[in-house]
N, CA, C and O of each residue as an XYZ file, in Angstrom:
284
protein
N     139.321     99.332     67.439
C     139.220    100.722     67.020
C     138.728    101.552     68.194
O     137.680    101.252     68.765
N     139.461    102.581     68.559
C     139.101    103.452     69.674
C     138.519    104.740     69.115
O     139.123    105.378     68.252
N     137.340    105.124     69.610
C     136.639    106.296     69.093
C     136.597    107.429     70.110
O     135.563    108.082     70.246
N     137.677    107.679     70.823
C     137.652    108.714     71.852
C     137.542    110.110     71.252
O     136.903    110.976     71.851
N     138.140    110.357     70.095
C     138.088    111.679     69.465
C     137.115    111.709     68.292
O     137.232    112.566     67.415
N     136.174    110.802     68.266
C     135.239    110.665     67.155
C     134.082    111.635     67.340
O     133.454    111.655     68.398
N     133.793    112.444     66.314
C     132.670    113.383     66.353
C     131.496    112.817     65.578
O     131.654    112.339     64.454
N     130.325    112.872     66.178
C     129.119    112.319     65.574
C     127.966    113.229     65.951
O     127.746    113.475     67.137
N     127.220    113.738     64.971
C     126.052    114.551     65.302
C     125.109    114.634     64.112
O     125.519    114.488     62.961
N     123.847    114.871     64.411
C     122.830    115.102     63.392
C     122.583    116.598     63.383
O     122.250    117.187     64.411
N     122.746    117.205     62.230
C     122.524    118.636     62.103
C     121.031    118.906     62.004
O     120.272    118.015     61.625
N     120.591    120.117     62.336
C     119.155    120.419     62.272
C     118.595    120.192     60.865
O     119.293    120.390     59.871
N     117.346    119.780     60.795
C     116.680    119.554     59.514
C     116.575    120.869     58.753
O     116.247    121.899     59.341
N     116.852    120.845     57.441
C     116.677    122.026     56.590
C     115.186    122.285     56.438
O     114.726    123.414     56.607
N     114.446    121.254     56.124
C     112.990    121.299     56.169
C     112.537    119.999     56.825
O     113.360    119.286     57.399
N     111.292    119.688     56.754
C     110.776    118.525     57.485
C     111.382    117.203     57.024
O     111.458    116.264     57.817
N     111.817    117.100     55.768
C     112.228    115.806     55.235
C     113.697    115.692     54.861
O     114.143    114.597     54.516
N     114.472    116.773     54.912
C     115.888    116.715     54.538
C     116.744    116.841     55.793
O     116.564    117.764     56.588
N     117.684    115.897     55.964
C     118.548    115.893     57.146
C     120.008    115.847     56.714
O     120.340    115.295     55.665
N     120.875    116.433     57.535
C     122.310    116.358     57.322
C     122.918    115.676     58.536
O     122.530    115.953     59.670
N     123.861    114.794     58.301
C     124.452    113.956     59.332
C     125.959    114.110     59.239
O     126.544    113.844     58.189
N     126.597    114.536     60.323
C     128.043    114.748     60.324
C     128.729    113.640     61.107
O     128.396    113.376     62.262
N     129.696    112.994     60.455
C     130.504    111.952     61.079
C     131.954    112.338     60.880
O     132.462    112.317     59.759
N     132.625    112.693     61.971
C     134.016    113.127     61.852
C     134.113    114.361     60.979
O     133.492    115.382     61.276
N     134.888    114.281     59.900
C     135.061    115.405     58.979
C     134.273    115.205     57.695
O     134.648    115.745     56.654
N     133.192    114.443     57.749
C     132.364    114.181     56.582
C     130.914    114.518     56.888
O     130.474    114.437     58.035
N     130.173    114.899     55.848
C     128.754    115.206     56.000
C     127.978    114.396     54.962
O     128.427    114.224     53.829
N     126.808    113.904     55.365
C     125.968    113.079     54.500
C     124.575    113.699     54.474
O     124.060    114.120     55.510
N     123.963    113.756     53.284
C     122.610    114.287     53.142
C     121.632    113.134     52.994
O     121.910    112.154     52.303
N     120.491    113.259     53.647
C     119.492    112.203     53.567
C     118.101    112.752     53.782
O     117.899    113.966     53.826
N     117.147    111.855     53.915
C     115.770    112.272     54.150
C     115.104    111.333     55.147
O     115.542    110.202     55.359
N     114.042    111.831     55.746
C     113.272    111.059     56.717
C     112.259    110.200     55.976
O     111.535    110.692     55.111
N     112.207    108.907     56.317
C     111.305    107.964     55.655
C     110.534    107.197     56.723
O     111.102    106.768     57.728
N     109.245    107.030     56.494
C     108.420    106.255     57.416
C     108.651    104.768     57.152
O     108.643    104.333     56.001
N     108.858    103.987     58.218
C     109.056    102.544     58.081
C     107.730    101.858     57.761
O     106.689    102.218     58.312
N     107.772    100.880     56.879
C     106.569    100.125     56.542
C     106.094     99.309     57.743
O     104.897     99.248     58.026
N     107.041     98.683     58.448
C     106.736     97.902     59.650
C     107.567     98.442     60.810
O     108.769     98.185     60.875
N     106.946     99.189     61.728
C     107.700     99.690     62.882
C     108.253     98.537     63.713
O     107.733     97.422     63.674
N     109.313     98.822     64.463
C     109.850     97.800     65.359
C     110.135     98.407     66.719
O     110.178     99.628     66.863
N     110.332     97.552     67.720
C     110.508     98.013     69.092
C     111.909     97.684     69.592
O     112.565     96.757     69.117
N     112.341     98.476     70.565
C     113.604     98.236     71.261
C     113.233     97.696     72.634
O     112.500     98.338     73.386
N     113.741     96.519     72.952
C     113.416     95.858     74.216
C     114.615     95.881     75.152
O     115.761     95.938     74.706
N     114.345     95.837     76.446
C     115.412     95.744     77.445
C     115.298     94.403     78.144
O     114.246     94.043     78.672
N     116.391     93.679     78.135
C     116.416     92.369     78.786
C     116.518     92.571     80.297
O     117.376     93.310     80.779
N     115.640     91.911     81.027
C     115.640     92.004     82.489
C     116.468     90.897     83.103
O     117.202     90.190     82.413
N     116.339     90.762     84.390
C     117.049     89.719     85.125
C     116.696     88.343     84.573
O     115.635     88.146     83.981
N     117.592     87.413     84.776
C     117.321     86.044     84.342
C     116.161     85.483     85.151
O     116.041     85.728     86.351
N     115.325     84.740     84.481
C     114.176     84.156     85.152
C     112.935     85.029     85.092
O     111.852     84.575     85.460
N     113.063     86.263     84.641
C     111.916     87.153     84.543
C     111.235     86.965     83.192
O     111.900     86.862     82.161
N     109.908     86.921     83.204
C     109.142     86.775     81.967
C     108.686     88.118     81.419
O     107.997     88.164     80.400
N     109.055     89.203     82.071
C     108.651     90.540     81.651
C     109.783     91.173     80.851
O     110.932     91.197     81.293
N     109.444     91.690     79.660
C     110.421     92.379     78.816
C     109.867     93.767     78.521
O     108.955     93.899     77.705
N     110.398     94.807     79.169
C     109.861     96.150     78.942
C     110.231     96.695     77.559
O     111.325     96.448     77.053
N     109.301     97.437     76.965
C     109.530     98.104     75.682
C     110.142     99.467     75.975
O     109.561    100.267     76.707
N     111.314     99.733     75.404
C     112.017    100.990     75.641
C     111.653    102.052     74.603
O     111.602    103.237     74.934
N     111.400    101.651     73.351
C     111.078    102.609     72.292
C     110.378    101.899     71.144
O     110.544    100.696     70.944
N     109.588    102.670     70.391
C     108.986    102.191     69.152
C     109.568    103.049     68.036
O     109.444    104.273     68.065
N     110.201    102.416     67.054
C     110.851    103.150     65.968
C     109.940    103.097     64.750
O     109.646    102.024     64.223
N     109.495    104.281     64.309
C     108.560    104.381     63.191
C     109.162    105.050     61.965
O     108.618    104.934     60.867
N     110.292    105.757     62.139
C     110.921    106.485     61.032
C     112.406    106.177     60.996
O     112.992    105.767     61.998
N     113.005    106.375     59.840
C     114.451    106.206     59.697
C     114.987    107.319     58.809
O     114.230    107.976     58.094
N     116.293    107.524     58.860
C     116.951    108.465     57.962
C     117.590    107.659     56.843
O     118.392    106.761     57.099
N     117.239    107.976     55.612
C     117.755    107.286     54.434
C     118.717    108.235     53.734
O     118.313    109.301     53.269
N     119.992    107.851     53.655
C     121.012    108.705     53.062
C     121.219    108.322     51.613
O     121.453    107.156     51.296
N     121.130    109.321     50.723
C     121.196    109.051     49.291
C     122.513    109.478     48.664
O     122.742    109.233     47.479
N     123.373    110.107     49.432
C     124.649    110.559     48.879
C     125.800    109.910     49.631
O     125.643    109.422     50.750
N     126.946    109.917     48.995
C     128.167    109.435     49.648
C     128.679    110.542     50.569
O     128.377    111.713     50.335
N     129.436    110.211     51.598
C     129.981    111.237     52.490
C     130.859    112.233     51.730
O     131.672    111.854     50.888
N     130.670    113.526     52.054
C     131.467    114.589     51.446
C     132.362    115.193     52.521
O     131.897    115.429     53.637
N     133.631    115.448     52.217
C     134.504    116.077     53.214
C     134.095    117.527     53.454
O     133.656    118.218     52.535
N     134.243    117.983     54.708
C     133.932    119.385     55.023
C     135.175    120.104     55.483
O     135.120    121.293     55.796
């Protein structure tokens, strides 16, 4: 599947907890939720290295409660 003409964006929050997410010609409504157990994004270094740098800590997620609606 080639996604060269694929549109993907997060629209500005209506308020602090409601988010709209646009994928192609569809829009999805959701809300911001705090994760019970945060997780980290790691970057793998060269082979033989014992150091693994932390790139990000993810504490929140967007939870979508509706099916995609065409726009």
